[in-house]
N, C-alpha and C positions, 0 to 999 in steps of 0.2 A: 682845581685849586681848592685849598682849604680856606677856612673863614678868614684867617689872617691875610693870606695872599689876595683874597677877594677885596679885603679892605684896602690893601696897599695898591692894587691895580686901580680900584675906583678912586683912591686918593690921587694917583698919578693922572687919571683922566680929568679930575676936577682941577688939578693944578694946571694942566695943559690948557683947559678952557679959559682959565684966568690969565694965562701967559700969552696966548696967541689965538688968532682967528683962523689960522691956517689949519685945514683938516688933517688929522693924523690917523693913519690906519690903526685899528685896535691891535693888529698883529705885532706892532712895534712896541706895545706896552706890555712888558713882562717882568716878572721877578723870579729869582732863583735863590737857592740856599748856597752860599759861598763855601768852598772847601775849607777855608780858614775861618774859624768862628770869630777871630779877632776883627774880621771885616764885617761883623754884624750877623744877625740872624737871617736876614734876607738882603739881597742886593739887586740893583737894576742898572743896566747900561743905557737906559732910555736917552739920557742927555747926549751920548755919543751918536746914537742913531738919529737924533734930531739935528745934529750940527749942520749937515748939508741942507736940510730942509729950511731951518731957521737962519742959516748963514751966520752962526754965532759960535763962539768958543764953547766946547762942551762943558768945561769947568764952570763957566759963567752961567750956562743954562742950568746945570745941576745946583748951583748955589741959589739961584732964583727959585727953583722948585723946592729946595730944602725948607725954606721958611714957610711955604704954603703947606707942605706935607705934614709938618709937625703939628699943625692946627687941624688938618683934615683927617688924620688917622689916630683915633683914640687909643689904639693898642700900642702905638709907638712911644718908646721912652725917649729916643732921640734919633736924629738923622745926621749922618756924617757924609761929607763929600770927599772923595779920594781921587787924586789925579789918575788919568786925564779927565774923568768926569763921572766916576761911579757914585751912585747913591747907595749908601749902606744904612740899613734899617736895624735898629736895636729895639727889640720888643720887650714890653714890660713882662717880667717873669711870670706873673700870675695869669697873663693872657694865654701863654702857651698851654697852661694846665686846663683851660676850658674844655679841651678835647676829651678829658677824662670822663666828665659827666655825659658828654655826647656818646661816647663809646658804651658806657655802662647802660645808658638808656636804650640804645639801639640793639645791644647784645648781638645775636646772630645776624642781624640786618646791617651791622656796621660794615662799610665797604660797598653797600648797594648804591647804585647811581642810575640815572635815567638817560644816559647818553645814547642808548639804543632806541629810545622813543617808541618802544613796542614794535619795531620793525620785525617782520616775519623773516626768519633766517632758517634755511635747511642745511644742516651740516652732515655730509656723508663721509664716513671714515671706516677703516678696516676693509669691509666688503671682500673678505677673502673667500675664494671658492669653497663651497662645502664639500671638499674632497680630501680633507685631512685636518690634522691638529694645528691649532694656532702656534706659531713659533716666533723666534726672535725677530724675524722679518716683519712681523705684524705688531710687535710690542711697542715700538716707539710711536707709531701712528695711533694706536689704541689709547695709550696714556695721554698723548697730546690732544687728540680729538675730544676725549671725555673731559679733560681739564679745560679746554677751550670753551666747550658748551657750558660748563659751570660758570666760567668767567663772563660769557656773553649773557647768561641769564641774570647774573648778579648786576649786570650793567643795563638791564631793562630791555633786552632783546627777547622777542617771542621765538624760541628756538625749538626746532624739531631735530632730534638725533636719529639718523637713518642708516640702516645697513642694507646695501643692495646685494641680493642673493643671486649669484650667477649660477642658477640651477637649470640651465638649458645649454645645449651645444655639445661639442665633441668631448670635452673634459668630463662632463657628467656621464656620457655614454661609456667612456672608458672606465669610470669609477664603477658603474653598474656591471660591466663585464668583469672587472677585477673582483667585485664582491661575489658575483655568481661563481667564479672559479674557486675562490676561497671557501664558499659555502659547499660546493660540490666536494672539495677536498675533505671536508669534515665527515663525509660519508664514503671516503675512499673512492670517489669518482673522479675521473680525469676531466678537466676543462682547461682549455688553453687561456693563459693570461694574454691580454692584448699587448702589442709592442709598446704602446704608450700608456701602459697600465700603472697601477699604484701598488707598489710592492712592500710597503711598510707594515709594521706590526699593527698599526691602528686599523688597517683594512681587515686584517685577520680578526681583530677584536670586534669590529662592527659585524662581520659575517657571523660570529658566534652569537651576537645579540639577535640577529635576524633568525638564526636557528632556534633560539629560545622562544621567539614569538610565533614561528610558523611550523616548527618541527621539520619533518621531511617532505612537506608539501610540494616543494619545487622539484623533487625527484620525479613527480608524477605529472608535471606540466611541461609543455614545450618550452624551449629556451626563450622564445619571444614572450610567452606569457609570464614566465618567471622574471625576466628582465623588467617587464612593465611594473610588476609589483615591487621588485627590488629597488627600482628607481624611487618609488614613493617612500618606502620604508627606510632605505639606506640613506637617502639625502636627508630625511628628517632626523635620523639618528646622528648623522654628522653635524647637522645644524644644532641639535640639542647639546652636543658636546661643546660646540663653539660657544653657545649661550652659557653653559656651565663655566667654561674657562673665563669668559668675560666677566661673569659675576664674581668669580674668584679674584679677578684683577680689579674689581670695583668699577667696571665699565658698564654703563647702562645704555640701552637703546629704547627709543620711543616707537620706532617704526621699522618693520622688516618688509622690504619690497622685493618680490620674487620676479625674476626675469621671465620665468615660465608663465606667471600670471599675466604679465604684460603681453605675452604671446597669445594667451587664451582670450584676452580682451581685445585682440586685434589692434592694439595700439601701435605696433610696429608698421603694419600695413597702412594704417591711417596716416602716420607721419610721412611715410614714403609717398602716398597718394597726394598729400598736401604739398610736399616739396615739388612733386612732379607738376601739379597744377600751377604752381608759382613759377615754373620755368627754371627750376634750380638743378634739374637733372638732365642727363643725356645718356644714350646707349652707345657703346663701342665694344667691339669684339665679343658681343653677347652678354656683356656685363652692364650694370646700371651705375652711372657715375654721378657724384655730386660736384658741382662747379665751385669747389671750396677755394680755389685760387682767386676767385672774384671777391673773396672776403678775408684775404690776408694769409691763407695757407700757402705752403711752398709748392704743393701739387694737388691736383684733383684727387678725390677719394672714391673708392668703390664702395657702394652700399649693398649691391646684390651681385654675387659672382655669376659667372657663366653657367654654373651648375644649378643655379636657382637659390642657393643658400645665401643668407645675409652675412655680412662681415660683422666683426665685433662692434664696429662703430654704430651700426644701424639701431640695434636695441638700446644702445647707450643714449642716442639722440632721443629716442622715444621715452626713455626713463627721465631725462632732463626736462623734456616738454611736460611730462606728467607732474613733475615737481612744481613747475611754474603754474600749471593749470590748477593746482591745489592751493594757489594763492601766496606762494613764497616769492618775495621780492628780491631775495639774495640767496644764491646757492654757493656754498663753500664746500669744496672737495679737498680731501687730503689724499694725494697720490704718491706712489713710490717714484724714485728718481728715474726708473725705466719708463715712466709714462710722460716724461717731460714733453716729448714731441707730440703727444696726444692732445695737448692743451689747445693748440692753434686750430685744429680741425673741429674740436667740440665748440669752441667759441665762434668759429666760422658758421657752423650749423645754426647755432642759436641766433646769431646776427641775421643770417639769411631768412630765418623764420620770423624775423621782426621783433625779437626780444632784446637785441643789443648785446654786445660782448660783455658789457659791464655787469650783467645779471649773474655771471659765473666767475668766481674767483677760485684759483687752485693754488694750494700750498704744497710744495714738493718736500717729501720726506727723504732726507739723505741717510745713508747707511751708518750703522753704528758697529764699531769693532769691539767685541768682548775680549778683554785681556785679563790675565792673572799672572802675577810674577813676571810682568813684562813680556809674556807670551800670549799670542792670540789663541782664543778658545773658540772653536767652531762647532764641535760635535758634543752631543750628549754623552756623558760618561756611562749612562745606563744602557742606551740603545745604539750608540755609535752614529746616530743621525743628528740632524739639526736640533738644538736645544729648544724645547717647547716653553711657552709662557708659564705653564704650570710648574715645570721643573725649575725655572728661574725663581719663581715666587717661593717654592719650597726651599730653595737654597738660601736666598738673601732676604726674603720677606717682601710682602707687597708694598710696604712703605718705601723701602729703598728702591725697588724697581720703578715705582711710579715717579719718585722724585728725580732719580738719575736720568730717566728718559726725557724729562721735560726741563732739565736744568740748562740745556744749551739750545740755541736757536735751531729751529727745525731744518733749516737749509744748510747746516754745517755738519761736517763729519766730526765724530769724536770717539775717543776710546772710553768704554765703559769698564771701569776698574772693579772687578768682582771682589777682590780682596778688600778694597776700600769700602765697598758697599756693605760688606759683612762686619766691618770693624766697629767696635764700641769705643770710639775715640772722637775727640773734637775735630779731627781731620775729616771725618765723615759728616757732611752737611746735614744729613737726615738726623743722625744721632745728636748733633750739636743743637739743632732746632727743637727736637723733641725733649732733650734734656732741659732746655730753657723752660719749656712748658711744665715739665714735671717739677722743676725747681720752684716755679711759682705756686704750683699746687701744694707743695710741701710747706710753703709759707702759711697758707690758709688752714693747714691742718694743725697749726699750733694753738688754735682756739681763740684767736683774736680776730673779730670780724671788722670789716670796713664799715664805717658809718658815713652815710652820704653827707657831703658838705658842698656848699655853693661856691666857695672860693678856696683857692689854694695859694698860700703865701709863703710856704716853706720850701717849695720845690725850686730851688734857685741854683743848684750846682750845675756845672757844665755837663756832667753825665746825665742828670735828670732832664735838662733842657734838650739835649741831643735826642734822648729817647722820646720825649714829648713831641718834638718836631717830626720825628720819623713816624710816630703813630698817626699824626695828623695828615700824613701823605698817603695813607693806605687807600682811601677812596679814589684819589687821583691815579694811583698806580693801577688799580683794578680797571678803571675806565680806559687808561692808556693801553693796557694789555688787551682789552677787548677790541679797541679800534685798530690796533696794530697787529692783532692776533699773535702776539709774542708771549706765550705762556711762561717762558723762562724769566720774564720780568717779575713774576710772582715769586719764583725761587730766589731771585736776587733780593727781593724785599724781605722774604723770610730770613735769609741768611744774615742780612744786616740787622734786622730786628732782634734776632737771637744774640748777635754779637753785642749790640747796644745794651740789651738787658743783662747779659753776663757781666759786661763791663760795669754797669751801674751797681749790680749786686756785689761785685768784688770790693767796692769802696764804700758802699752805703749799708748801714745797719737798718734793715727795713723795720724790724720790731725793736723799739727801745721804750720800755715802760716809763722811763724818766722823761720822755718827750712824747706825750700822747698825741698832740696835734700833728707833729712831724710823722709819727708812726702811721696815723690814719691817712695822711696824704700819700705816703709812700705805698700803703696798702691799696689806695685808689689807683695809683700809677701802675702797680703790679697787676691789679685786676684788669685794668684797661689793656695792658700788654697781653695778658692771658687771653682775653676775648679776641683781640686782633690777631694774635698768633694762631689761635684755633681756626678762625675764619679764613686766614690765608692758607693754612695747610689743607683745609677742606676743599679749597678751590683747585688744588692739584691732587686730590684724592688720597692725602696722607693723614693718618690718624694723629691725634694729640693725646698721648698716654698720660695719666695722672701720676704714675710712678714708673721708675725704671730701675 
């Protein structure tokens, strides 16, 4: 809640204490901004919520509260009662403008809040196998995960951004065989590609880089010796490319956890031994099973197959236990829609180990369909393969890519309109928001600086009040987006803020030398909007250009 809402809620609580001895839950006491400004700046339906509790007519309750509230709320100009029992608050115009100095004082910190209470949260996202280039299948989760961690940090959470590297298992072995075959081809030597190998140009490119590093060394080693070295070099080169693409996409990671390292530290064996000692496992048909149905899963799960190899689930359990052992109280994973069935078994394992299901929360990433001219676009025009993240950025820009991918709720399908993303029109929400920022910057390039003032008495028009009220909502929106993990709420806020500023600018002359006090107050309003818009765009990884 902003400072005015706090005042109104506290006023309602005080009025209730004077009105009745019956305890009323705080959750019943709320205010909201009505859609129609003729119904006030804020409104409350508290009287209707109290009707059954107090056994009175809601209009009569509201009328009684009205006389108390006008005395208890110094920011209120008047309180009106509307049937059947709404309390409509009209705020003194100068009180709305108090937010301007608050924003200008806080600058980059405006929007920060402490709702996270420094809770330690580990967010894992992307975690693509280091066997190829990041493509559109990774783009939505990467943009969403990075934006989410920015919002969580802004809201007082102690966040670690982690990438889990699947650098062990059959896929990595097939990558090494593929790289070995391509390397040998560079010297006109024959080497068979594995049936489940990687046939893309990116593997050829990595093989050439290996050649640049080692020359013809592997021609003189046994295949096994060469594969051992290729695994180390090849996986690192693939990982370096992933890191470069993420940096290009403005996505940062704090921690890179290797599955291979978990194996070398014997963490997988340790967690299996622990589960066995707790009576959570049993053997059947030569395999080792986890009694996951005891903890809500639809069937028991194999941890170690009859050939002695672990399933994918086993190192994943060890990885999640390792996260908890590092002191993280909440684990958040972003998984693709094809992993939906994986959630129950992982939660079951953590509950069985004594951590509780609530320690892990998983947000599912639904697919995005790329369209242009109402036609679906699946393939890269350059390579004929899936479009890579880098290609998308080179086509439409990182700002449009980041914004569009987080503009809709993560669990919904949507069509990503490439033509719209490229357009320089108000229909493109990225252009529309950035143009608002550039427009504000242009105002301050005219050589007239804002001079700090303690009171604002001239910002009384409807457009100014609407803009001020929206500015005051920013911190609440950030906190709400953090708690709900709905990054798209920031996009919604940005779009409305841009719309309100453009609307204000269209009817208001910001600089009018004949009215210096009004000019200065409007400069303050513009500066506060600039700061808030920049902070909001930064939360979703979008730049705020000073000119366009």
